[in-house]
C-alpha positions in Angstrom: -18.0 31.6 -7.7 -18.6 33.0 -4.2 -22.3 32.2 -4.1 -21.9 28.5 -5.0 -22.9 27.4 -1.5 -26.4 29.0 -1.6 -29.5 29.0 -3.7 -29.0 25.7 -5.6 -28.9 22.0 -4.9 -25.8 19.8 -4.8 -26.2 18.6 -8.3 -26.5 22.1 -9.8 -23.5 23.2 -7.7 -21.5 20.1 -8.8 -22.3 20.9 -12.5 -21.0 24.4 -12.2 -17.9 23.3 -10.3 -17.2 20.7 -13.0 -17.5 23.2 -15.7 -15.1 25.6 -13.9 -12.5 23.0 -13.2 -12.5 21.8 -16.8 -11.2 25.2 -17.8 -7.4 25.7 -18.1 -7.3 29.0 -16.2 -8.8 27.8 -12.9 -7.0 29.5 -10.1 -5.5 28.0 -6.9 -8.1 29.9 -4.9 -10.9 28.5 -6.9 -9.5 25.0 -6.6 -9.3 25.5 -2.8 -12.9 26.8 -2.7 -14.0 23.7 -4.7 -12.2 21.3 -2.3 -13.9 23.2 0.6 -17.3 22.8 -1.0 -16.8 19.1 -1.8 -15.7 18.3 1.7 -18.6 20.2 3.3 -21.0 17.3 2.9 -21.3 13.7 1.6 -24.1 15.0 -0.7 -21.7 17.4 -2.4 -19.0 14.8 -2.9 -21.5 12.3 -4.3 -23.0 14.8 -6.6 -19.6 15.8 -8.0 -18.7 12.2 -8.6 -21.9 11.7 -10.5 -21.2 14.8 -12.7 -17.7 13.3 -13.4 -19.3 10.0 -14.5 -21.6 11.8 -16.9 -18.8 13.9 -18.3 -16.6 10.8 -18.7 -19.0 9.3 -21.2 -18.2 9.2 -24.9 -18.5 12.2 -27.1 -21.7 10.6 -28.6 -23.3 11.1 -25.2 -22.8 14.9 -25.5 -24.4 14.8 -29.0 -27.6 13.3 -27.6 -30.5 15.6 -28.5 -31.7 15.9 -24.9 -28.3 17.2 -23.8 -27.9 19.6 -26.7 -31.3 21.1 -26.1 -30.7 21.4 -22.4 -27.3 23.0 -23.1 -28.8 25.5 -25.4 -31.3 26.5 -22.8 -28.6 26.7 -20.2 -26.4 28.9 -22.4 -29.2 31.3 -23.0 -30.0 31.5 -19.3 -26.3 32.1 -18.5 -26.0 34.9 -21.0 -29.1 36.6 -19.6 -27.7 36.4 -16.0 -24.1 37.3 -17.2 -22.9 35.7 -14.0 -19.9 33.9 -15.4 -16.8 35.1 -17.1 -14.2 34.0 -19.6 -14.3 31.2 -22.2 -16.3 28.5 -20.5 -20.0 29.1 -21.0 -20.3 26.0 -23.2 -18.8 23.9 -20.5 -21.1 25.3 -17.9 -24.0 24.7 -20.3 -23.1 21.1 -20.9 -22.6 20.5 -17.2 -25.9 22.3 -16.4 -27.5 20.2 -19.0 -26.2 17.1 -17.2 -28.4 18.1 -14.3 -31.5 18.2 -16.5 -30.6 15.0 -18.2 -30.4 13.3 -14.8 -34.2 13.9 -14.4 -34.8 12.6 -17.9 -32.7 9.4 -17.7 -33.2 8.8 -14.0 -30.0 7.1 -12.7 -28.7 6.1 -16.2 -26.4 9.2 -16.4 -27.1 9.6 -20.1 -25.3 6.4 -21.2 -26.1 5.9 -24.9 -28.6 3.1 -25.6 -25.8 0.8 -26.9 -24.0 0.9 -23.6 -25.1 -1.3 -20.7 -25.8 0.4 -17.4 -22.7 -1.0 -15.9 -21.7 -2.1 -12.4 -19.8 0.2 -10.0 -16.9 -1.0 -7.9 -15.0 1.2 -5.4 -12.3 0.9 -2.8 -12.2 2.9 0.4 -9.2 5.0 1.6 -6.5 2.6 2.8 -8.2 -0.4 1.0 -7.1 -2.3 -2.1 -9.6 -4.5 -3.8 -9.4 -7.2 -6.5 -12.2 -7.7 -9.0 -12.7 -10.7 -11.3 -14.8 -10.2 -14.5 -16.8 -12.8 -16.4 -14.3 -12.9 -19.3 -11.4 -14.0 -17.0 -9.9 -10.5 -16.8 -9.1 -9.0 -13.4 -8.7 -5.5 -11.9 -6.8 -4.4 -8.8 -8.2 -1.2 -7.4 -5.8 1.0 -5.5 -6.9 3.0 -2.4 -9.9 5.3 -2.9 -10.6 4.3 -6.5 -13.7 3.7 -8.5 -14.5 2.0 -11.8 -17.6 1.1 -13.8 -17.6 -2.1 -15.8 -19.8 -2.1 -18.9 -19.6 -5.3 -20.9 -21.6 -5.8 -24.1 -21.5 -8.1 -27.1 -19.1 -5.9 -28.9 -16.8 -4.4 -26.3 -15.5 -4.9 -22.9 -15.5 -1.4 -21.4 -14.3 -0.2 -18.0 -14.6 3.5 -17.0 -12.0 4.6 -14.4 -13.7 7.4 -12.6 -10.9 8.3 -10.2 -7.9 6.7 -8.5 -5.7 4.0 -9.9 -6.2 0.4 -11.2 -4.2 -2.4 -12.6 -5.8 -4.4 -15.4 -4.9 -8.0 -16.2 -6.7 -8.6 -19.5 -7.6 -12.0 -21.0 -6.8 -11.7 -24.7 -9.6 -11.7 -27.3 -9.0 -9.8 -30.6 -12.7 -10.0 -31.5 -13.8 -8.6 -28.1 -11.4 -5.7 -27.3 -10.9 -4.5 -23.7 -11.1 -0.7 -23.5 -10.5 1.6 -20.5 -12.0 5.1 -20.7 -10.7 7.9 -18.5 -10.3 11.7 -18.9 -12.0 11.5 -22.3 -9.3 9.2 -23.7 -9.2 5.4 -24.3 -6.7 2.6 -23.6 -7.3 -0.5 -25.8 -5.7 -3.8 -24.8 -5.6 -7.4 -25.9 -3.9 -9.8 -23.5 -1.9 -7.3 -21.5 -1.1 -6.2 -17.9 -1.3 -2.5 -17.5 -2.1 0.3 -15.0 -4.1 3.6 -15.3 -4.0 6.4 -12.8 -5.9 9.6 -12.6 -4.0 12.3 -10.7 -4.3 16.1 -10.8 -6.5 15.8 -13.9 -3.9 13.8 -15.8 -4.2 10.1 -16.8 -1.0 8.1 -16.7 -1.0 4.7 -18.5 1.8 2.3 -17.6 2.3 -1.0 -19.5 3.9 -3.9 -17.7 3.3 -6.7 -20.3 2.1 -6.9 -23.9 1.2 -4.0 -26.1 -1.3 -1.1 -25.8 -2.8 1.6 -27.9 -3.6 4.9 -26.1 -5.8 7.6 -27.7 -6.1 11.0 -26.1 -9.1 13.3 -26.4 -9.4 15.3 -29.6 -7.1 18.3 -29.7 -7.5 20.9 -32.4 -9.9 18.5 -34.2 -7.6 15.5 -34.1 -6.9 12.7 -31.6 -3.4 11.7 -30.7 -2.4 8.0 -30.5 0.5 6.3 -28.8 1.5 2.7 -28.9 3.2 1.3 -25.9 5.5 -1.7 -25.3 6.2 -3.3 -22.0 8.0 -1.0 -19.5 6.7 2.2 -21.1 4.3 5.0 -19.9 2.4 7.9 -21.5 0.3 10.6 -19.9 -2.5 12.8 -21.3 -5.1 15.2 -20.0 -8.7 16.0 -20.9 -7.7 18.8 -23.2 -5.8 16.4 -25.4 -2.3 17.3 -24.3 -0.3 14.1 -24.6 3.3 13.3 -23.5 5.9 11.5 -25.4 6.3 7.8 -24.6 8.9 7.3 -21.8 10.2 4.6 -19.5 7.9 3.7 -16.7 9.0 3.6 -13.0 8.6 -0.2 -12.9 9.4 -0.8 -9.2 6.9 1.8 -8.2 4.2 0.3 -10.5 4.8 -3.2 -9.3 5.1 -2.2 -5.7 1.7 -0.7 -4.9 -0.2 -3.8 -5.8 1.6 -5.6 -3.0 1.2 -2.8 -0.5 4.7 -1.4 -1.0 5.7 2.1 -2.0 9.1 1.9 -3.8 10.4 5.4 -4.4 13.7 6.8 -5.8 14.8 10.3 -5.1 11.4 11.7 -4.2 10.9 15.0 -2.5 9.5 14.7 1.0 6.3 16.4 0.1 5.7 13.9 -2.7 6.3 10.9 -0.4 4.1 12.3 2.3 1.3 13.0 -0.2 1.4 9.4 -1.5 1.5 7.8 1.9 -1.4 9.9 3.0 -3.6 8.3 0.4 -3.4 5.0 2.3 -4.0 6.3 5.8 -6.5 8.1 8.0 -3.6 9.7 9.7 -2.5 12.7 7.6 1.1 14.0 7.7 1.7 17.6 6.8 5.1 19.1 5.9 4.6 22.2 8.0 8.1 23.6 7.6 8.9 24.8 4.0 12.6 24.2 4.7 11.9 20.5 4.6 10.4 20.6 1.2 13.7 19.9 -0.7 14.6 16.8 1.3 14.9 13.9 -1.2 14.2 10.3 -0.1 14.6 6.8 -1.6 13.3 3.7 0.0 10.8 0.9 0.2 7.8 1.7 2.5 4.7 -0.1 3.6 1.9 2.0 2.1 0.0 3.8 4.8 2.4 2.9 7.7 2.7 6.4 8.9 4.3 5.4 12.3 7.3 3.7 10.6 7.7 6.6 8.2 7.8 9.1 11.0 10.4 7.0 12.9 12.6 6.8 9.7 12.3 10.5 9.1 13.3 11.4 12.7 16.3 9.1 12.6 17.6 10.1 9.2 16.9 13.9 9.1 16.5 16.8 11.5 12.7 16.3 11.6 10.4 16.5 14.6 6.7 15.9 14.8 3.9 17.9 16.2 0.8 15.9 17.1 -2.1 18.2 16.1 -4.8 15.5 16.6 -5.4 11.8 16.4 -5.5 12.1 12.6 -3.1 15.0 11.9 0.6 15.2 12.5 2.8 18.1 11.4 6.5 17.6 10.3 8.7 20.4 11.4 12.5 21.0 11.5 14.2 19.9 14.7 16.4 22.6 16.2 
């Protein structure tokens, strides 16, 4: 993948990165290279998000004749070049086909004809946003999150593209409310629930009512879990699905009010979560601090208060690298 930065446009590069990241054997070095490419320009970031949107569509989208034809051409081209290794030529072909379909369907991103185009909503880093839909349902977007709302006569559909959202659904058995993410679906009627995408894993947390969660097909069959209030389940794009377990309810209820309620978290986990809400990024620069465990109730993104608490409670000192970067080191 060393030549990803040259010789092709942002959308072609994004398609190849998406294909590579969908594979289970992607290395840490490749992940780092991808992050470097994505951060190199706004065009790269935008192109990758667009590829994710296309891939997030239903399996029927992939069956569209235009995509299959483009995938076939891309696979033949890749075999001729023999540039890529391993078990993922089909994923590359489909992602490359996505680039071709963009030209065919303009900005529709290959949504099947029965799906409305949809409306995009996003929140910036450090921002939370509440959306109110025409059916009376509402959505709270967490920091740096994005959804697409696609209502039709038959289904209320919301695609979670990245981040986290809380859904307060107005009940209507004849008009189901379905959230799509990571290839799976969450179907609700009159419920309060949250969905988060993190590290390629979707976590579904139910606060009120009942839910049905269907993971992507695995070995030819989809897995289904039913949740009751206070439960959570996780799944990934490959169809791997966890057992239903108790949710961390204080954490789930806290973030919608700007609070981060944690119990026995490692310092690195706490710092990573707080960083999501702030332009000031904290870095655990001393590996000896990694095993510090912390419980508490924090104001999301209030890095100054967190630093003060850490300095008072543990042998931690800070090194100001820049206005937006602070390293945490052990105080001697």
